[in-house]
Structures are given as C-alpha cells and as structure tokens.
N, C-alpha and C positions, 0 to 999 in steps of 0.2 A: 503493499499499499504506499509506504514511504517513498520507495523507489520510483514508483508510478507518479506520485506527486512531484517529486524532484525533477523528473524527466519533463513533465508538463510545465513546471515553473521555468526550467532552463529553456524550453522552446519559446515560451511567452517572452522571457528576458531577451533572448537573442533576436526575436522579431522586433522588439521594442528598440533595441540598440542598432538595428540594421541601418547602415549607411551613416552611422554616427561615430566619427573618428574621436580619438582622444583630444585633438586640438579643438574640434567643434564643441566638445563636452566642456573643456576648459573655458572657452569663451561665453558659453551659455551660463555657466556658473558665476563667472566674473560679471557678466551683465546683470544677472539676478542680484548679486551682492551690491553693485553700484546703484541699480534702480531702487531697490527696497531701502538702501541706506538713506538716499535722498528723500524719499517719501516719508520715512520714519522721522528723520532728523529736521526736515524743513517743512514738507507739506502739512503733515499732522500738527506740528507746533505752531505753525503760522496760519492755519485754517485756510490755506489756498485751495479754492474749489477746483475740483476735477471735471473734465469733460468725460466723454465716453461711458463706459459701462458704470464706473464708480459715480459719475455725476448723475446718470440716469437712476441709479439705485437710490441716491439721496433725494432726487426729485420725486420718485414714486413713493418713497417712505414719508415724504413731507405731506403729500396729498392723498395718500390712501392709509388703510389700516395694515398693510402688508409689512412685515419686518425685514430688515436688511438681510438677515440670515436666509431668508426664503427668496428674496428678490435677486440677489447677486448670482446664486447658482442657476436660477432660471435664465436670466440674461446670458450668462456664460454659455450655458448649454445650446441656446439658440444661436449665439455667435459661432460656436464651434461646429454645430450641425451645418450651418451655411458653409463654413470653411472646409468641412470634409467633403461637401458635394462639389465644390469648385477648386479646392487646392489638393485634395487627395489625403489618403491614409498616412503617408509618410510625414506630412505637415502636422497632422494630429499627434503622431507618435512623438515627435520631437517636441511639440508644444506641451505635451504631458510632463515631459522631463523639465522643461524650462518653467512651467507654471508651478511644479512642486518645489523646484529650486527657489523660486521667488517666496513662495509661502514659508519655506523652512527659514530662509534668510529674515523674513519679517519676525518670525518668533525669535531668532538668534539676537537681532538688534534690541528686541524688547528686554533682553537680560541686562542690558547696559543702560546707564544714564545717558541723556543726550550728549553726543560727541561734538556738536557744533553749536556756536553761539545762537541764542534765541534772536531770530530776525524778524520778529513780530512787529517791531517798530520801524523796520525798513522793508516794506512790502515789495518794493521794486527790486531790491537785491535778492529777497526771498524768491520772488518769481523767476529771476534770471537763474539763480543757482539751482533751484528745484527743476526748471526745465533742462539745465545742463546735466544734472544727474540722471533724470528720466531719459532724456534723449540718448545719452551715451549708453546707458545700461540696456534700454529696450533695443537700441540700435544694434548692439553686439548680438542680442538674442535673435532679432529678425534676420540679421545677416547669415545666421547658422541654418535658417529655414525653419525657425519656430516662432512662438509668441509667448508673451509673459502673462497673457490673459485674454479675456474676451474682446477687450479693446483692440488689441493688435490683430486678432483673427478677423474681426469685422473690417478693420481698415484694409487689411490685405486682401480680403474678398472684394471689397469695393474697388480697390486698385486693379485687381484682376479682371473684374467685369467691365470697368469703365475705361481701362488703359490710362487712368490718371496716374501722376506720380504719387508715391506713397505719402509724401507730406501733404498733398492736397486731400487725400482720402481721410487722413488723420484729422485735419483741420475741419473737413465737412462734418464728421461725426462730433467732434469736440464743440464746434461752433453751434450746431444744432441743439446739443444738450445745454450749453451755457446760455443760449438765448431763451430757451424754455425755463431755465433756472432764475431768470429775471423775475419770474412770478413770485419768488420769495427771497431772493438775495440781492443786497443792494448793488448798484451799478459799479460803485467803486471797487468792490471786491471781485465783480465779474471782469473788470478792466485788467486787474493784475493776473487773473486766471487765464485771460486771453494771451497775455504775454507769455506765460509759462508754457501753455500748450503750443504756441507758435514756435517758441524756441526749441522745444523737444521734437516737434514734428519735423522741422528743418534738419535738426541734428540726426534723427533716425534715417531720413532720406539720404543725407550726405554719407553716413556710415555704411548704409546699404549699397550705395552706388560707387564706393571706393573700389579701385581695381585691387585684386587680390594681393598681387605682389607689393603694391604700395602700402596696403593695409598692414599686412603682417610685418613689412619692413619697419613701419612706424612703431608697431607694438614692440618689436625687438629693440629698437632704438631706445624707446621709453623704458 
C-alpha cells in the first residue's frame, strides 16, 4: 500500500516539475520573496489599495456580506480556470508552485517585526517603493512562465487574447477595480494606488521582455 502511494506521489511530483529547471525554480522563489516582502512591509503598513483580485475582494467585502476568506478563493479559481483554458496546463503547474511560494513567504515575513521604515507619512514614496517590489517580484515569476496569484493569471489571459502588452493588461484590470473602489475609498488614496500599480505593471512588462542573455547576465553581475 505504501509503495503504491509513493509511486503515485512520485509520478504526480514529476508531472508538476516537468519543464521546471533549478534556475527557473530559483527565480520563482526569489520573486515570491521580493513581492511578498514589499506587500508585507509597505502595502499593508501604509494601506495602499490594491487593484486586481485583491482590490475586487475588498470591494465585494465592502458591499456584500461575503467574507474575504470566501471571496478570494472564488476569484482566484475563476482566473485560473480562464488561464487553464487559454494558457494550458504547464502554466497552471508552474503557477501552483509560485503561488504556494508567495503564500509561504507571507507567513515567513509575519514572523519578524517590520524591516523597513513606516512610510505612512510619505505616500508617494510608499507607492513608488511598493510598486518596485511588486513589479520586480512578480516580473521574475511571470518570466518563468507562472503567476503569483489570480491577478497575474487574469492579466496574462487578457494579454494572450487581446495581444496587448502585459503592462496594458495589468493596468486594465487594476484601473477597472480602482475606479469601482471610488465608491468607498477617497480619491487621494486611489491616486497613490494608481501610481503603485502603474510602476509595477511597467516593471513586470520590462522584466518579461528582457532578452534571456541580458537578463541572466544582469543577475550574475548583481
């Protein structure tokens, strides 16, 4: 019985890791660490509003009786179902690994006190710094063929269907949610959120489009 279970588990693991090199795995984990670090130390402390799935979850939670713990999985499942249809199973396999990595790093950073200064009094700096962390972290993950959550899966699907640049797809989803969020969030806060999602979207696009040789050369030099 145990041998049969071990063989089944081995086959599933090999299937999950198919096409995933150690280099890709390293950059997925690195991206997850960078992205979650920025959200934990900047976004959460300074109350920068998110677009995408997170922002939609907050919006639905605000105007309905549904709880975030219920809303978020539903939204993510919808986004990943679309991604599976248009981007294939390989994308989903890599995304599972990257999404789990992001979740684990969230828990990891929670074990420590804040590691960056509180930028609540400097919303512009917070917006720029937050966008930098998210853009670089998610950009590294997307470049390896995965996503850090439903936001990325939805943006990649839109980009695939419309042939838009990835940054445009991200901005479309983020701006849609942020505009709807004006129903309960002050314009001033939305303004700084627009800055952070614009910075992150442009960085994700830039990192994805870097030529492989130049990208890895830059990483090795750094």
